[in-house]
ZAMARGU-4260 file (C-alpha; in steps of 0.2 Angstrom, whole numbers, plus 5000, padded with zeros to 4 digits):
<rodrens>
0) 4990/4964/4790 | 4973/4968/4797 | 4972/4976/4815 | 4964/4961/4822 | 4977/4949/4816
5) 4991/4960/4823 | 4982/4960/4840 | 4979/4942/4839 | 4997/4938/4836 | 5002/4949/4850
10) 4991/4941/4863 | 4995/4924/4856 | 5014/4927/4859 | 5011/4932/4877 | 5001/4916/4881
15) 5014/4905/4872 | 5026/4908/4887 | 5015/4910/4902 | 5028/4908/4915 | 5040/4920/4907
20) 5026/4933/4904 | 5021/4932/4922 | 5039/4934/4928 | 5040/4949/4916 | 5025/4957/4923
25) 5030/4955/4941 | 5039/4972/4943 | 5024/4980/4935 | 5012/4971/4947 | 5022/4976/4962
30) 5023/4994/4956 | 5005/4997/4952 | 4999/4988/4968 | 5011/4999/4978 | 5005/5015/4970
35) 4986/5011/4972 | 4989/5004/4990 | 4999/5019/4996 | 4988/5033/4988 | 4972/5025/4994
40) 4978/5022/5012 | 4985/5040/5012 | 4968/5046/5006 | 4959/5035/5019 | 4969/5041/5034
45) 4967/5060/5028 | 4948/5058/5028 | 4949/5049/5045 | 4959/5063/5053 | 4947/5076/5046
50) 4932/5066/5053 | 4941/5066/5070 | 4943/5085/5070 | 4924/5087/5066 | 4920/5075/5080
55) 4929/5086/5093 | 4928/5103/5085 | 4942/5115/5079 | 4943/5125/5095 | 4952/5112/5106
60) 4969/5116/5111 | 4982/5104/5119 | 4998/5108/5129 | 5011/5095/5132 | 5029/5094/5137
65) 5041/5093/5123 | 5047/5076/5127 | 5030/5068/5121 | 5034/5073/5103 | 5053/5074/5101
70) 5067/5063/5107 | 5077/5070/5121 | 5064/5083/5126 | 5058/5086/5143 | 5044/5076/5151
75) 5042/5087/5166 | 5039/5103/5157 | 5022/5106/5164 | 5017/5109/5182 | 5000/5111/5191
80) 5005/5129/5194 | 5006/5131/5175 | 4988/5124/5173 | 4982/5137/5186 | 4991/5151/5176
85) 4984/5145/5159 | 4966/5143/5166 | 4967/5162/5171 | 4969/5167/5152 | 4954/5176/5144
90) 4956/5166/5128 | 4953/5149/5135 | 4940/5140/5145 | 4936/5122/5152 | 4954/5119/5155
95) 4958/5101/5162 | 4975/5095/5168 | 4979/5077/5163 | 4989/5063/5171 | 4991/5046/5162
100) 4992/5031/5173 | 5003/5018/5164 | 4995/5003/5174 | 4984/4988/5169 | 4967/4985/5176
105) 4961/4969/5183 | 4943/4963/5187 | 4943/4945/5193 | 4953/4935/5181 | 4952/4948/5167
110) 4967/4960/5165 | 4968/4974/5151 | 4979/4989/5148 | 4967/5003/5142 | 4972/5022/5142
115) 4969/5027/5161 | 4968/5046/5163 | 4967/5057/5179 | 4957/5073/5173 | 4944/5085/5178
120) 4926/5084/5174 | 4929/5096/5159 | 4939/5083/5150 | 4924/5074/5144 | 4915/5089/5137
125) 4931/5095/5127 | 4932/5079/5118 | 4913/5077/5116 | 4912/5061/5127 | 4895/5057/5134
130) 4890/5045/5148 | 4879/5031/5141 | 4873/5026/5158 | 4878/5030/5176 | 4886/5047/5179
135) 4901/5057/5174 | 4915/5063/5186 | 4909/5077/5197 | 4917/5091/5207 | 4915/5082/5224
140) 4924/5067/5216 | 4939/5078/5213 | 4938/5087/5230 | 4937/5071/5239 | 4950/5062/5228
145) 4937/5048/5227 | 4941/5031/5220 | 4929/5031/5206 | 4930/5028/5187 | 4921/5031/5171
150) 4925/5019/5158 | 4924/5018/5139 | 4912/5006/5130 | 4926/4994/5124 | 4934/4994/5141
155) 4917/4989/5149 | 4915/4975/5137 | 4933/4968/5139 | 4931/4968/5158 | 4913/4963/5161
160) 4906/4956/5145 | 4888/4957/5145 | 4887/4960/5164 | 4882/4977/5171 | 4898/4987/5175
165) 4890/5000/5187 | 4895/4997/5205 | 4909/4985/5200 | 4926/4987/5209 | 4941/4986/5198
170) 4959/4986/5203 | 4972/4999/5195 | 4989/4993/5202 | 4986/4992/5221 | 4971/5004/5221
175) 4953/4999/5220 | 4940/5010/5210 | 4921/5009/5209 | 4914/5010/5191 | 4901/5025/5191
180) 4898/5027/5173 | 4900/5020/5155 | 4904/5031/5141 | 4894/5031/5124 | 4904/5023/5110
185) 4915/5037/5102 | 4928/5028/5092 | 4945/5037/5090 | 4949/5056/5089 | 4967/5062/5085
190) 4973/5044/5087 | 4966/5041/5104 | 4953/5027/5106 | 4941/5034/5118 | 4931/5017/5118
195) 4946/5010/5128 | 4948/5024/5141 | 4946/5025/5160 | 4943/5042/5168 | 4947/5044/5186
200) 4948/5061/5196 | 4964/5071/5194 | 4967/5072/5212 | 4965/5053/5214 | 4978/5050/5200
205) 4990/5062/5208 | 4989/5053/5225 | 4990/5036/5216 | 5005/5039/5205 | 5014/5052/5216
210) 5017/5062/5200 | 5019/5080/5202 | 5020/5085/5184 | 5006/5085/5171 | 5006/5073/5156
215) 4997/5087/5147 | 4982/5099/5148 | 4968/5101/5136 | 4956/5116/5135 | 4943/5125/5123
220) 4949/5141/5115 | 4937/5156/5116 | 4937/5164/5098 | 4953/5161/5087 | 4962/5145/5093
225) 4978/5152/5086 | 4977/5167/5097 | 4974/5156/5112 | 4990/5146/5107 | 5000/5162/5106
230) 4994/5168/5123 | 4998/5151/5131 | 5015/5151/5122 | 5020/5168/5129 | 5014/5164/5146
235) 5023/5148/5148 | 5039/5155/5141 | 5038/5169/5154 | 5035/5156/5168 | 5049/5144/5162
240) 5061/5158/5159 | 5063/5154/5141 | 5070/5167/5129 | 5064/5163/5112 | 5062/5179/5101
245) 5065/5169/5085 | 5050/5158/5090 | 5060/5142/5088 | 5050/5128/5095 | 5065/5118/5099
250) 5070/5130/5112 | 5053/5127/5122 | 5051/5114/5134 | 5032/5112/5130 | 5021/5111/5114
255) 5005/5121/5112 | 4994/5117/5097 | 4977/5117/5091 | 4967/5102/5084 | 4970/5108/5067
260) 4988/5110/5069 | 4989/5092/5076 | 4980/5086/5061 | 4991/5095/5049 | 5006/5087/5058
265) 4998/5070/5056 | 4993/5073/5038 | 5011/5079/5034 | 5018/5063/5041 | 5005/5053/5031
270) 5009/5063/5015 | 5027/5060/5017 | 5026/5042/5019 | 5014/5041/5004 | 5026/5050/4993
275) 5041/5040/4999 | 5033/5024/4996 | 5025/5029/4979 | 5043/5033/4974 | 5048/5016/4979
280) 5033/5010/4968 | 5039/5020/4954 | 5056/5012/4955 | 5047/4995/4954 | 5039/5001/4938
285) 5056/5006/4931 | 5063/4989/4935 | 5048/4981/4928 | 5050/4991/4912 | 5068/4986/4910
290) 5063/4968/4912 | 5050/4970/4899 | 5062/4977/4887 | 5075/4964/4890 | 5062/4950/4887
295) 5055/4958/4872 | 5073/4959/4865 | 5075/4941/4868 | 5058/4938/4860 | 5064/4947/4844
300) 5079/4937/4843 | 5070/4920/4845 | 5057/4925/4832 | 5068/4932/4819 | 5063/4919/4806
305) 5045/4922/4810 | 5047/4941/4807 | 5056/4937/4791 | 5042/4926/4785 | 5028/4938/4790
310) 5037/4952/4780 | 5039/4940/4765 | 5020/4937/4766 | 5017/4955/4765 | 5018/4962/4782
315) 5023/4980/4783 | 5036/4988/4794 | 5023/4997/4804 | 5013/4980/4806 | 5028/4972/4814
320) 5032/4988/4825 | 5014/4988/4831 | 5013/4969/4835 | 5028/4970/4846 | 5023/4986/4854
325) 5006/4979/4858 | 5014/4964/4866 | 5024/4975/4878 | 5009/4986/4882 | 4998/4970/4884
330) 5010/4964/4897 | 5011/4980/4907 | 4992/4982/4906 | 4989/4965/4912 | 5001/4967/4925
335) 4993/4984/4930 | 4976/4976/4931 | 4983/4962/4942 | 4992/4974/4953 | 4977/4985/4954
340) 4967/4971/4961 | 4981/4967/4974 | 4983/4985/4979 | 4964/4987/4982 | 4963/4971/4992
345) 4977/4975/5003 | 4971/4993/5006 | 4955/4986/5011 | 4963/4973/5022 | 4974/4985/5031
350) 4960/4997/5034 | 4950/4983/5043 | 4966/4979/5054 | 4967/4998/5058 | 4949/4999/5062
355) 4951/4986/5076 | 4965/4997/5084 | 4958/5015/5080 | 4940/5013/5078 | 4929/5014/5063
360) 4939/5018/5047 | 4931/5018/5030 | 4942/5013/5016 | 4942/5026/5002 | 4948/5020/4985
365) 4956/5034/4976 | 4950/5035/4958 | 4965/5046/4954 | 4977/5032/4960 | 4969/5020/4949
370) 4970/5031/4934 | 4988/5036/4938 | 4993/5017/4940 | 4986/5012/4924 | 4993/5026/4915
375) 5010/5022/4922 | 5008/5004/4917 | 5003/5009/4899 | 5017/5022/4898 | 5030/5009/4904
380) 5025/4997/4890 | 5026/5011/4877 | 5043/5018/4883 | 5051/5001/4886 | 5043/4992/4871
385) 5047/5004/4858 | 5066/4999/4856 | 5063/4981/4854 | 5048/4984/4842 | 5059/4995/4831
390) 5072/4982/4831 | 5060/4969/4825 | 5052/4981/4812 | 5069/4985/4805 | 5075/4967/4801
395) 5077/4964/4783 | 5066/4949/4776 | 5080/4940/4768 | 5092/4941/4782 | 5078/4936/4794
400) 5074/4921/4784 | 5092/4915/4783 | 5094/4918/4802 | 5098/4902/4812
</rodrens>
């Protein structure tokens, strides 16, 4: 048989039973779509996180109570006196304590729940936040515990629409604050959306909430950020009477880390999820391959007389083998292409949804994931198609013609 005849027969056999072929491809479609989706989403968020680090610099250091990161940890691990002690270290500068105010903001009939932070004026500089119009928080605002607020670009839009925010009075719980500045659009950094932020003086936040402990503190490292983290760790362990010679982070009631370390943590979680879900996708491919093998075995049984007739007319054993193998590979490749399209679409769609919550995120299509997914699809067709193909090729022409 000519090669084109073999290919034509294989393709025709697929389209004869369209519904069965589609159901057979379903496992391949799901598996390939999952591989492309997971790898591309993982690559997208890795790039997004690296971009966040570039936007704030690698010398940023955060110190938080352990309860913010691990279940059962302390939420009262940092005091104002800790801030004073850390600020005196020679390896850090521009230190700002932070208190989060978990309240909603109202202006007229509008009510939103942005991230409200009480902080010093150094906070904005550490994260690279700049005032678009109005002014930033000043030292006299802190000293006088002034009821003033600097708001993010999206917060301004949500509360005031196209109206000018400066001078407007907003309510945070029972307290009233005057808007003195609006920040430039920043987007997200380390999973914080700075366009939906409200900054008030730290002293004002303390008096408003009555909170004595810090939510966290942030600073810039002088020189090596890792050295600054070590100095902070040694200092706080001494102040908190923590004996930890083995350097076990579970024994500390605080966490000190650089922007790079935070990124590595987020990246590790993203990678772990990507690997786990890719393994689930591989199982889908395995199930899909078994389904293809079963259907191909059924197809061999149904077409026994056809195989005998082809052999009687001169088809060689290799021709029959190649025909059935091509049918299996064609099913997996077609399913792979469909799954590839679905995976790309949902990856793009999920990125658009994430952009609304986290700021601008660019979807990155991983070329390696496309190659991997298609290679897995072809490999699945070859591995699970070889047995039915061999069975068809080994049929005796006379026995096949007599088969009822």
